[in-house]
ZAGUSE-421559 format. One record per residue (C-alpha): residue number from 0; residue in three letters; x, y, z. Coordinates in steps of 0.001 Angstrom, whole numbers, plus 524288, in hexadecimal, padded with zeros to 5 digits. Example, Ala and Ser with C-alpha at 12.3 -4.5 7.8 and 13.67 -1.06 7.14 Angstrom:
BEGIN
    i   aa      x      y      z
    0  ala  8300C  7EE6C  81E78
    1  ser  83566  7FBDC  81BE4
! end
This chain:
BEGIN
    i   aa      x      y      z
    0  met  F5D61  422EB  6E15E
    1  thr  F5B39  42FD2  6DA50
    2  lys  F4D44  43466  6DBA2
    3  pro  F489A  43A86  6CEE7
    4  glu  F3F0F  445B0  6CEC7
    5  ser  F311A  441A4  6CBC0
    6  thr  F29A7  4472F  6C055
    7  gly  F1B7F  44809  6BC2F
    8  thr  F10C5  44ADE  6C5D7
    9  asp  F196A  44BE7  6D1F6
   10  pro  F2500  4548D  6CE63
   11  gly  F2FEC  4558C  6D83C
   12  arg  F2D1E  448D1  6DF69
   13  val  F3860  43F3A  6E047
   14  tyr  F36B9  43077  6DE83
   15  asp  F3F8A  424BA  6DFD8
   16  tyr  F37BA  41D90  6D56C
   17  asp  F2C1A  41FA7  6CCA7
   18  val  F2555  41365  6D1BE
   19  val  F275D  40AC3  6DD8F
   20  ile  F20E9  3FD64  6DD02
   21  ser  F1EB6  3F51E  6E91E
   22  gly  F1F26  3E6C0  6E574
   23  ala  F2815  3E057  6DB74
   24  gly  F1F06  3D538  6D802
   25  leu  F17E5  3D392  6CB3A
   26  ala  F1055  3E061  6CB06
   27  gly  F1B11  3E8D8  6D0CF
   28  ser  F25F9  3E39C  6C830
   29  ala  F1DA6  3E4EA  6BBF4
   30  ala  F19FA  3F2E9  6BF7B
   31  ala  F2833  3F660  6C225
   32  ile  F2C83  3F15F  6B4D3
   33  leu  F2175  3F7EC  6AD65
   34  leu  F22E3  40508  6B455
   35  ala  F31AD  4053C  6B2E6
   36  arg  F3091  4027B  6A466
   37  arg  F27CE  40E72  6A38D
   38  gly  F322A  416F2  6A9D9
   39  ala  F2F3F  41622  6B86D
   40  arg  F397B  4141D  6C309
   41  val  F342F  40938  6CB82
   42  ala  F3793  4042B  6D90B
   43  leu  F3283  3F638  6DA16
   44  leu  F31AA  3F26E  6E876
   45  glu  F30A8  3E467  6ED23
   46  arg  F2F44  3E14E  6FB8B
   47  arg  F35EF  3D414  6F9F6
   48  ser  F44B7  3D3E0  6F850
   49  asp  F4539  3C79C  6EFEA
   50  pro  F44D5  3CAB1  6E149
   51  glu  F3F73  3BCF4  6DF05
   52  ala  F339F  3BF0B  6E7F2
   53  tyr  F266F  3BBB2  6E229
   54  lys  F17F9  3BADA  6E544
   55  val  F1475  3AD37  6E9E3
   56  leu  F05A2  3AD24  6EA8B
   57  cys  F01A8  3AF5B  6DC67
   58  thr  EFAFF  3A8A5  6D103
   59  his  F07F1  3A9AB  6C99B
   60  ser  F0088  3AD2D  6BD3D
   61  ile  F0027  3B967  6B4D3
   62  thr  EF37F  3BB66  6AD4E
   63  ala  EF3E1  3BE9C  69ED3
   64  asn  EEFAB  3CCB6  6A0DF
   65  ala  EFD74  3CF86  6A5DA
   66  tyr  F04C5  3C9DF  69A24
   67  pro  F0667  3D761  693B7
   68  val  F0CBD  3DC59  6A044
   69  leu  F15F9  3D0BF  6A0D1
   70  asp  F1964  3D37C  692A8
   71  glu  F1C00  3E1E7  6953C
   72  leu  F247D  3DE3D  6A0D0
   73  gly  F2C47  3D53F  697DA
   74  leu  F29D0  3C99A  6A0C5
   75  val  F2381  3C012  69748
   76  pro  F301F  3B9D1  6923D
   77  ala  F3586  3B8D0  6A014
   78  leu  F2903  3B292  6A51E
   79  glu  F28E8  3A86A  69A6E
   80  lys  F3757  3A5AE  69CA0
   81  ala  F3453  3A3C6  6AB17
   82  gly  F2A51  39965  6A79A
   83  ala  F1DC9  3A127  6A96A
   84  val  F11F3  39994  6A47C
   85  arg  F07DA  39FF1  69BBE
   86  asn  EFB63  39F8A  6A38D
   87  glu  EF1E5  397D9  69B74
   88  ala  EE730  3921B  6A3EE
   89  arg  EDAB5  38A38  6A4BF
   90  trp  ECFDC  38CD3  6AE7D
   91  tyr  EC6D1  382D3  6B494
   92  thr  EB876  38628  6B678
   93  arg  EAC8A  37DE2  6B97E
   94  trp  EA9AA  37E16  6AAD0
   95  gly  EB6FA  3788B  6A75F
   96  trp  EC44F  37E0C  6A40D
   97  ile  EC643  38B32  69D77
   98  arg  ED269  38A78  694ED
   99  pro  ED4EE  39715  68D75
  100  thr  EDBC3  394E8  68070
  101  ala  EDF4D  39DDE  67543
  102  ala  ED563  39F86  66A62
  103  pro  ED86A  39780  65E2A
  104  gly  EE19F  39F7D  655DA
  105  gly  EE1E4  3AA3A  66015
  106  pro  EECBE  3AF60  668D1
  107  glu  EF0F5  3A806  674E6
  108  leu  EEA2B  3AB4B  6817E
  109  pro  EF043  3B648  68980
  110  tyr  EF8D3  3B15F  69477
  111  ala  F0293  3B555  69EB9
  112  tyr  F0A30  3AC80  6A7DB
  113  asn  F0A56  3A3FA  6B3CC
  114  ile  F1741  3A5A5  6BAE2
  115  arg  F1ADC  3A44D  6C919
  116  arg  F1D0F  3B0EF  6D062
  117  ser  F2A18  3AB81  6D526
  118  val  F2E70  3AD38  6C6FA
  119  leu  F2630  3B8D0  6C2D6
  120  asp  F2895  3C247  6CE0B
  121  pro  F378A  3C1D9  6CDEA
  122  leu  F3739  3C2AC  6BF0C
  123  ile  F2F32  3CF27  6BE2E
  124  arg  F35FD  3D51C  6CA03
  125  ser  F4356  3D32A  6C3D0
  126  arg  F3E32  3D948  6B73C
  127  ala  F39D2  3E50B  6BF03
  128  ala  F4711  3E621  6C5AC
  129  gln  F4DB3  3E5F0  6B861
  130  thr  F44E6  3F083  6B2BA
  131  pro  F4B82  3FDDC  6B196
  132  gly  F44C3  40753  6BAAF
  133  val  F40D1  3FD23  6C4D0
  134  asp  F4780  3FBA9  6D1FD
  135  leu  F43A9  3EEEB  6D89B
  136  leu  F44A7  3F101  6E74A
  137  leu  F43AC  3E415  6EE79
  138  gly  F4103  3E37B  6FD09
  139  his  F3937  3F02A  6FC8A
  140  arg  F2C56  3EF98  703F1
  141  val  F231C  3FB33  70350
  142  thr  F203C  40018  71116
  143  gly  F1911  40C9E  70DAE
  144  leu  F1698  416EB  7036B
  145  val  F1C5E  42478  701C4
  146  arg  F10B4  42D8B  70149
  147  glu  F0ED3  43C21  6FF98
  148  ser  F01C3  44334  6FEEC
  149  gly  EFA52  43667  6FD92
  150  arg  F02BD  43196  6F25C
  151  thr  F0C5D  42648  6F21B
  152  leu  F1A13  42A2F  6EDDC
  153  gly  F21EE  41DFD  6F0FD
  154  val  F23D1  412FA  6FAB6
  155  cys  F2ADD  4101B  7074E
  156  ala  F318D  402F6  706CA
  157  ser  F388B  3F9E4  7101B
  158  thr  F450B  3F547  70978
  159  pro  F50F2  3ED11  70D30
  160  gln  F57F9  3F9FE  70F8E
  161  gly  F4D0F  3FFD2  717E0
  162  glu  F4189  408B6  71548
  163  arg  F4133  40FD7  70849
  164  glu  F3867  419E7  701E3
  165  ile  F368B  418EF  6F328
  166  arg  F2F5C  423E1  6EC52
  167  ala  F283E  4224F  6DF60
  168  arg  F1D62  4289E  6D795
  169  leu  F15D2  41BF3  6D7EB
  170  val  F1531  410C0  6E1B3
  171  val  F102B  403C3  6DC76
  172  gly  F0ADE  3F930  6E556
  173  ala  F0DDE  3EBFB  6DF2E
  174  asp  F0EAA  3E5AD  6EC7F
  175  gly  F0356  3DC24  6EC45
  176  lys  EF5EF  3DB01  6F23A
  177  asp  EFAC0  3DFB6  6FF8D
  178  ser  F0137  3EB88  6F943
  179  ala  F08CB  3F418  702C2
  180  val  F088E  3FF30  6F8E2
  181  ala  EF9B4  3FEC4  6F867
  182  lys  EF8EF  3FE6B  70733
  183  phe  F0218  409ED  70914
  184  ala  EFB13  4118A  6FE51
  185  gly  EEE0B  40F47  70517
  186  val  EE80D  407B4  6F9BC
  187  pro  EDE5C  3FE10  6FFB6
  188  ala  EDB55  3F0BC  6FA08
  189  arg  ECDB6  3EBF4  6F76A
  190  gln  ECD38  3DD7B  6FABF
  191  tyr  EC43D  3D2D2  6F5F4
  192  glu  EC2B0  3C587  6FC43
  193  asn  EC7F4  3B9B3  6F52B
  194  ala  EBFC9  3ADCE  6F8C0
  195  arg  ECA49  3A49F  6F3A6
  196  phe  ED7A9  3A13F  6F909
  197  gly  EE336  39C09  6F174
  198  tyr  EEEF7  39305  6F220
  199  leu  EF90E  38FA4  6E7DC
  200  ala  F0520  3875D  6E5F0
  201  his  F0F0F  384EC  6DB22
  202  phe  F1063  3778D  6D4EF
  203  arg  F1A57  37214  6CB6C
  204  asp  F16C5  3680B  6C0FE
  205  leu  F082A  36A30  6C255
  206  pro  F0216  366FB  6B50B
  207  leu  EF66B  36F09  6B085
  208  his  EED53  36C2A  6A52E
  209  asp  EF32A  37232  698C1
  210  gly  EFDFD  377B6  6A160
  211  ile  EF658  38435  6A3C7
  212  gly  EF094  38B1C  6AF8E
  213  his  EE411  38669  6B5FC
  214  thr  ED9F5  38E10  6BD97
  215  trp  ECE7E  387A5  6C468
  216  phe  EC1EB  38F51  6C6D0
  217  leu  EBB0E  386A4  6D0B0
  218  glu  EB11D  390A8  6D56A
  219  pro  EB4C0  39565  6DF41
  220  asp  EC1E9  38E9E  6E0ED
  221  met  ECD32  3913A  6D79F
  222  ala  EDA44  38B5A  6D412
  223  tyr  EE4D3  38D5F  6C9E8
  224  ala  EF14F  3871E  6C506
  225  phe  EFACE  38F9D  6BD58
  226  pro  F06EA  389BC  6B6D6
  227  asn  F12B3  3926A  6B947
  228  asp  F211B  3930E  6B5FC
  229  asp  F2A73  387BC  6B8C5
  230  gly  F1FC0  37D7C  6B85A
  231  val  F191C  382B7  6C493
  232  thr  F0A52  383A1  6C5CA
  233  val  F0396  38CCD  6CF54
  234  leu  EF78D  38603  6D4D4
  235  ala  EEDE0  38E00  6DCCD
  236  val  EE0F0  38B44  6E36B
  237  leu  ED745  39600  6E712
  238  pro  ECBD0  39011  6EE7B
  239  gly  EC08A  396FE  6F4E7
  240  lys  EC2D0  399CD  7033F
  241  gln  EB961  38F3B  70789
  242  arg  EC4AC  385DC  704C6
  243  leu  ECE38  38D7D  70D2E
  244  pro  ECCE9  38556  719BA
  245  ala  ED16B  3790D  712A8
  246  phe  EDD2C  38011  70CB9
  247  arg  EE0D6  38594  71A05
  248  glu  EE024  37825  72006
  249  asp  EE8AA  3717A  715CF
  250  leu  EEDAA  37A38  70AEB
  251  glu  EF516  37021  7030C
  252  arg  EEA6B  365CD  7034E
  253  ser  EDFDA  36FBD  6FFD5
  254  phe  EE7F5  375A5  6F4DC
  255  phe  EEACA  36872  6EE9A
  256  glu  EDCDD  36383  6F030
  257  phe  ED783  36FDF  6E9F1
  258  val  EE082  36E62  6DE29
  259  arg  EDDEA  35FD0  6DC95
  260  ala  ECF49  362A2  6DBB1
  261  leu  ED0C5  36C41  6D057
  262  pro  ECB66  36820  6C319
  263  glu  ED6EE  362B1  6BB42
  264  ala  EDF2A  3651B  6C74B
  265  pro  EEDD4  36678  6C53D
  266  pro  EF525  35ACA  6CB1A
  267  ile  EFB51  361C5  6D6A9
  268  asp  EFE53  35525  6DDFA
  269  ser  F084C  3515F  6D3A2
  270  ala  F0E24  35F15  6D259
  271  glu  F18E8  36512  6DA8A
  272  arg  F1493  37007  6E384
  273  ile  F2004  37976  6E46D
  274  thr  F1A52  383DC  6ED79
  275  lys  F1216  3849B  6F9A0
  276  ile  F0384  386A8  6F862
  277  ile  F01D8  39529  6FAE9
  278  gly  EF64B  39E46  6FA99
  279  thr  EED27  3A713  701EE
  280  val  EDFF8  3A575  7084B
  281  asp  EDC32  3B3C9  706FE
  282  tyr  EDF88  3BB71  6FAAB
  283  pro  ED5B4  3C67D  6F8EB
  284  leu  ED4F8  3CE16  6EC63
  285  his  ED7B4  3DC84  6EDC9
  286  ser  ED8C6  3E8D5  6E5D1
  287  arg  EDE2A  3F65C  6E84E
  288  lys  EDD6C  40326  6E120
  289  pro  EE9E0  401DD  6D8FB
  290  thr  EEE9E  40FCE  6DB2C
  291  ala  EF0A2  41A45  6E56C
  292  pro  EF7FD  42745  6E483
  293  gly  F05BD  42356  6E05D
  294  val  F02AA  414C4  6E1AD
  295  ala  EFECD  409BD  6D877
  296  leu  EFB97  3FBA7  6DBC7
  297  ile  EFDC3  3F048  6D276
  298  gly  EFC42  3E187  6D2FF
  299  asp  EF655  3DBC9  6DF5B
  300  ala  EF824  3E8AE  6E67A
  301  ala  EED2F  3EE50  6DE25
  302  leu  EE4CD  3E24A  6DC1E
  303  thr  EE597  3D456  6E0F3
  304  gly  EDD2F  3CAE4  6D95A
  305  asp  ED891  3BD3F  6DC7B
  306  pro  EE445  3B425  6DAC6
  307  leu  EDBDA  3A9BA  6D46F
  308  trp  EDBD9  3B1D5  6C7D4
  309  gly  EEAA9  3B2F9  6C724
  310  val  EEA30  3C133  6C2C2
  311  gly  EF344  3C7A0  6CCB1
  312  cys  EFFD2  3C6A3  6C4CB
  313  gly  EF950  3CB76  6B863
  314  trp  EF318  3D716  6BF28
  315  ala  EFFE7  3DA54  6C5FB
  316  leu  F069B  3DB9B  6B8D2
  317  glu  EFB51  3E2D4  6B277
  318  ser  EF9CE  3ECAC  6BD7A
  319  ala  F0865  3EF76  6BCF4
  320  his  F06F8  3F23B  6AE74
  321  trp  EFAED  3FADD  6B030
  322  leu  F0230  402BC  6BA70
  323  ala  F0E56  4049F  6B21C
  324  glu  F0642  408E4  6A66E
  325  ala  EFE93  4129D  6AE8F
  326  val  F08E2  418D5  6B749
  327  ala  F1631  41801  6B0A2
  328  ala  F15EF  425FF  6AB93
  329  ala  F10E2  42B58  6B86F
  330  ala  F1A96  4237C  6C074
  331  thr  F25A1  429E4  6B912
  332  gly  F2009  43779  6BB11
  333  arg  F1A80  43956  6AD6D
  334  ala  F0BFD  438B2  6B0C0
  335  asp  F0286  43A2C  6BC04
  336  leu  F038E  42E9C  6C547
  337  asp  EF5E5  42FA9  6CAFE
  338  arg  EEFC3  42EF4  6BD83
  339  ala  EF878  4238D  6B9EF
  340  leu  EF4BF  41C24  6C638
  341  ala  EE663  41EC1  6C397
  342  ala  EE80B  418F2  6B5FD
  343  tyr  EEE73  40CD4  6BBB1
  344  gly  EE392  40B63  6C5A0
  345  arg  ED931  40C1A  6BB0B
  346  thr  EE000  401B7  6B2F0
  347  his  EE19A  3F8C4  6BE9C
  348  arg  ED347  3F9D7  6C251
  349  arg  ECE66  3F855  6B45A
  350  lys  ED69A  3EC44  6B1C8
  351  leu  ED4E8  3E4F4  6BE9E
  352  arg  EC8B9  3E95D  6C5D1
  353  gly  EBF88  3E073  6BE41
  354  his  EC85F  3D4AB  6BFAE
  355  gln  EC96F  3D703  6CE3F
  356  tyr  EBABC  3D881  6CF9E
  357  leu  EB878  3CB00  6C9CE
  358  ala  EC39E  3C514  6D1B7
  359  val  EBE26  3CA8C  6DE5D
  360  asp  EB0F0  3C4A2  6DB5F
  361  tyr  EB693  3B74F  6D7C6
  362  ala  EBF14  3B754  6E40B
  363  lys  EB288  3B4FD  6EBAF
  364  ala  EB494  3A6A5  6E7F4
  365  arg  EA7B8  3A5FD  6E0D4
  366  pro  EA3F5  39D71  6D549
  367  phe  EA3F6  3A338  6C7A4
  368  asn  E993B  3AD47  6C586
  369  pro  E8FF2  3AC08  6B9D2
  370  leu  E986D  3B3E4  6B075
  371  glu  EA49B  3AC58  6B451
  372  arg  E9D53  39F80  6B292
  373  leu  E98FA  3A3D9  6A51C
  374  val  EA68E  3A786  6A05F
  375  phe  EAE86  39CCD  6A6E6
  376  ser  EA55C  391FA  6A277
  377  ala  EA5F8  3970B  69488
  378  ala  EB4C9  3981B  69543
  379  ala  EB592  3899F  69879
  380  arg  EADF5  386E2  68BFD
  381  asp  EB2D6  390DE  68225
  382  ala  EC0A6  394E3  67E3D
  383  ser  EBD7D  3A31E  67B4C
  384  val  EB6F3  3A515  68892
  385  ala  EC2AB  39E5D  68EE9
  386  arg  ECB9B  3A844  6885E
  387  his  EC2E6  3B323  68D80
  388  val  EC41F  3ADDA  69B60
  389  his  ED2D8  3ACCD  69964
  390  arg  ED3BA  3BB31  695BD
  391  phe  ECCAD  3BEDF  6A22E
  392  gly  ED468  3B586  6AAC6
  393  ser  EE0D9  3BB30  6A4FA
  394  arg  EDBBE  3C8E7  6A865
  395  leu  EDC77  3CD15  69A3E
  396  ile  ECE4B  3D187  69AD4
  397  gly  EC65B  3D6F0  6A5FA
  398  pro  EB96E  3D27C  6ABDF
  399  leu  EB123  3DAEF  6A2D7
  400  arg  EB6D6  3D48C  696B8
  401  phe  EB6BC  3C733  69D22
  402  leu  EA82C  3C804  69FF6
  403  asn  EA42F  3D060  6945A
  404  pro  E970F  3CD60  68DC0
  405  leu  E9D38  3C714  681C6
  406  ala  EA565  3BDD3  68A24
  407  leu  E997F  3BA1B  69240
  408  ala  E9167  3B7EE  68600
  409  lys  E9C04  3AF47  68050
  410  ala  E9CA5  3A752  68CE4
  411  ser  E8DDC  3A5F4  68CEE
  412  val  E8DCD  3A0B9  67EFA
  413  val  E98AA  3970D  6822B
  414  asn  E9164  391D2  68DF2
  415  leu  E8470  39113  686B1
  416  arg  E8ABA  3891E  67BE6
  417  his  E90E8  3804F  68613
  418  arg  E83E9  37DC6  68CB1
  419  arg  E7D55  37ACF  67FD9
  420  ala  E8819  37162  67BE9
  421  ala  E877B  36AA9  68922
  422  ala  E78A0  36945  68934
  423  pro  E7403  35B5C  68647
  424  ala  E6D8F  35998  6791F
  425  ala  E5EC4  358B2  679C8
  426  his  E58FB  34ACF  678E1
  427  pro  E5155  3487C  66C29
  428  ser  E44D6  3459C  673EB
  429  asp  E45CE  35320  679F8
  430  thr  E453B  359E1  66CC0
  431  arg  E3821  35FBD  66948
  432  ser  E33A6  361F2  65B6A
! end
C-alpha cells in the first residue's frame, strides 16, 4: 500500500489510513460509512473472521432517536425489506397500560425498528464493506496501540497473516463495553451497580395485544416482549437480584413462571421457543470519557446503559454520527484533531449524561420515585402525557424536557381530574345548606 503524506497539523507524518476503527458491529460500521462519505480513508477492523457474525445478547431494538442516522446511512428500505418491525409499544404500570398514539389529525409517532442482530449486523457490515474508502479487515484483533509522545497514532493487530501495525490519525474504539482500545489508551471506566439481572429468549408465533411491543414496569422487576423480523418475538425478564437464587436453581422454570405471572401475559406455553434462554446475572452500567489524544470511543465502549431501556443500538448509531460530524475534516488533515475530538466529547456528554444519570439511579431496582409516579400515572390516563413519555422513552428528548415544569403541571392536572372523577358522589343527607 502506498502511504500518502499527511497534511494539516502534523506535516510530514505518514499514515496508512485516516481512521482505524476497532469493531465492525453497529457503531463501528456506521462510523466507517459516515466518515468515508466525508472523505476519510477508513480501516474497519473486526476480530471475528465471519462476516455474518453478530451480537447475541441485545434487546434487538433501535430507538426512534436513531431513525435519522438510519436514513442517512440509506438503511431504511433495506431494513423494511428484511422484515424489520416498527417499534410501537405499550407499557404496563400499576395505574394501567400506557399506549402512546398519534394526536388526532397529527403526524404519526416517531419510530425506528425492532430487528434481530443476526440480520442487522451483517447488513450494516456489508454496507460498510461496499462503501468507497472503507477497507473491512476481518480477523483483525487489536493487541496494542502505536503511541508517540503520549499520543495514539495507530494500532497493533493480530491478523490471520501475523502481527500488523496500522497507522492512522485517529483510532476509534467501537469494540464494546470491554473495549481493548480504551484499555490500551488508559481510559478508565466508571462502573455503577445494576441490581437487576436479565434473561431472554426468542419465540415464534407468540401473539401480543395489538401486535406491538410490551414493557412491564413491575417495580422493581421488569420485562419486555418485542416483535421482530420473521415472526420472531424477543422476550426478556429483568428481575431484581433477590430472585436470582431461584433462577440459578432452575432457569427454565423460573423464566416461564415469571412470564406467566405478567399482567396480560403472552401465551409462551403455546409458542415455539427457537433459542436457548440466555442472559447475564451481572451487567453493570459504565461510562468512560469518550476521547483521549488520537482516540475516540463510540457505542458501548463509551457508555453502556441499562439493557432494560433498549437504548444501546440507538446510542451506538447516534454516537457514530456525532463523531463523523465532529472529526471528519480533522481526520483528513483539514482541521485540528484535538479540537474536533473535544467537540465530539462535549456533544456526547450533553446528549447522554442526563439519560445515564437517571438510568444509574433506576438500576438500583427501586420503585418509581414521586416524579416518576406523577408522570407515569398521568400517562396511563391521558393521551398527550403518554406521547410525552413516548418521546422520552424514544430518547428524542432529554430528562430536563421530560420533567420540565409544564409537563409536571400537566400531569398534576390530569391526576387531579382523575381523582375527582373517581371520588364517590356525596350522599344527599351529607349536603349542608
